[in-house]
C-alpha positions as CSV (number, residue, x, y, z in Angstrom):
1,M,-17.4,-38.6,-16.6
2,S,-17.9,-37.8,-20.3
3,E,-17.9,-34.3,-21.7
4,D,-21.7,-34.6,-22.4
5,N,-22.4,-35.4,-18.8
6,L,-20.3,-32.5,-17.6
7,K,-22.2,-30.1,-19.8
8,L,-25.5,-31.6,-18.7
9,Q,-24.5,-31.3,-15.0
10,E,-23.5,-27.6,-15.6
11,Y,-26.8,-26.8,-17.3
12,V,-28.8,-28.5,-14.5
13,R,-26.9,-26.6,-11.9
14,K,-27.6,-23.3,-13.6
15,A,-31.3,-24.2,-14.0
16,I,-31.6,-25.0,-10.3
17,E,-29.9,-21.8,-9.3
18,L,-32.2,-19.8,-11.6
19,L,-35.3,-21.6,-10.2
20,C,-34.1,-20.7,-6.7
21,Q,-33.5,-17.0,-7.7
22,K,-37.0,-16.7,-9.2
23,N,-38.8,-18.4,-6.3
24,F,-40.6,-16.4,-3.6
25,S,-40.8,-19.1,-0.9
26,D,-38.1,-20.7,1.2
27,V,-38.5,-24.1,-0.6
28,V,-38.4,-24.9,-4.3
29,I,-39.8,-28.0,-5.9
30,L,-37.5,-29.6,-8.4
31,S,-38.7,-31.8,-11.2
32,S,-37.1,-32.9,-14.5
33,Y,-39.9,-31.3,-16.5
34,K,-39.5,-27.9,-14.7
35,I,-35.7,-28.0,-15.2
36,N,-36.2,-28.9,-18.9
37,S,-38.5,-26.0,-19.4
38,V,-36.0,-23.6,-17.8
39,L,-33.2,-24.9,-20.0
40,R,-35.3,-24.5,-23.1
41,E,-36.6,-21.0,-22.2
42,Y,-33.5,-19.4,-20.8
43,F,-30.6,-21.3,-22.3
44,G,-32.1,-22.6,-25.6
45,V,-31.0,-26.1,-24.8
46,D,-33.1,-29.1,-25.6
47,I,-32.2,-32.2,-23.5
48,K,-34.3,-35.3,-23.1
49,V,-36.3,-35.2,-19.9
50,D,-35.2,-38.7,-18.9
51,R,-31.5,-37.7,-18.8
52,I,-32.4,-34.7,-16.7
53,G,-34.4,-36.9,-14.4
54,R,-31.5,-39.3,-13.9
55,M,-29.2,-36.4,-13.2
56,L,-31.7,-34.9,-10.7
57,A,-32.2,-38.3,-9.0
58,N,-28.4,-38.5,-8.5
59,I,-28.2,-35.0,-7.1
60,A,-31.1,-35.7,-4.8
61,K,-29.5,-38.9,-3.5
62,K,-26.1,-37.2,-2.9
63,N,-27.8,-34.3,-1.0
64,Q,-30.6,-36.3,0.7
65,L,-33.4,-34.2,-0.7
66,K,-36.9,-35.1,0.3
67,R,-38.8,-36.9,-2.5
68,L,-42.5,-35.9,-2.9
69,K,-45.0,-38.7,-3.4
70,T,-46.1,-38.0,-7.0
71,N,-46.1,-40.0,-10.2
72,I,-43.4,-37.7,-11.6
73,P,-40.4,-37.7,-9.3
74,K,-40.2,-34.3,-7.5
75,Y,-37.8,-33.2,-4.8
76,S,-38.0,-30.5,-2.2
77,L,-35.0,-28.1,-1.8
78,K,-34.6,-25.4,0.8
79,I,-33.1,-22.4,-0.9
80,S,-30.7,-21.9,2.1
81,R,-29.1,-25.3,1.1
82,L,-28.4,-24.2,-2.4
83,S,-24.8,-23.1,-1.7
84,K,-24.1,-26.5,-0.1
85,L,-25.6,-28.6,-2.9
86,K,-23.3,-31.3,-4.3
87,F,-23.4,-32.0,-8.0
């Protein structure tokens, strides 16, 4: 894995953790656009949405996250599973 991919993976992990912390319900909906906006707002990082989407799809596949039936790929993550999430 290249250094860029490791940085991207770390940023995506931090964004997902932040989304889970800020969420009030037991389930958080993950999308590449939501992660991108968190990265921009909290970390000042501007990464292409399609790269984030590919990374998110790989994470969802590894962890068997449920995909919601929308035009933009979105995945459902129970906050209790955050500690067991594989990146």
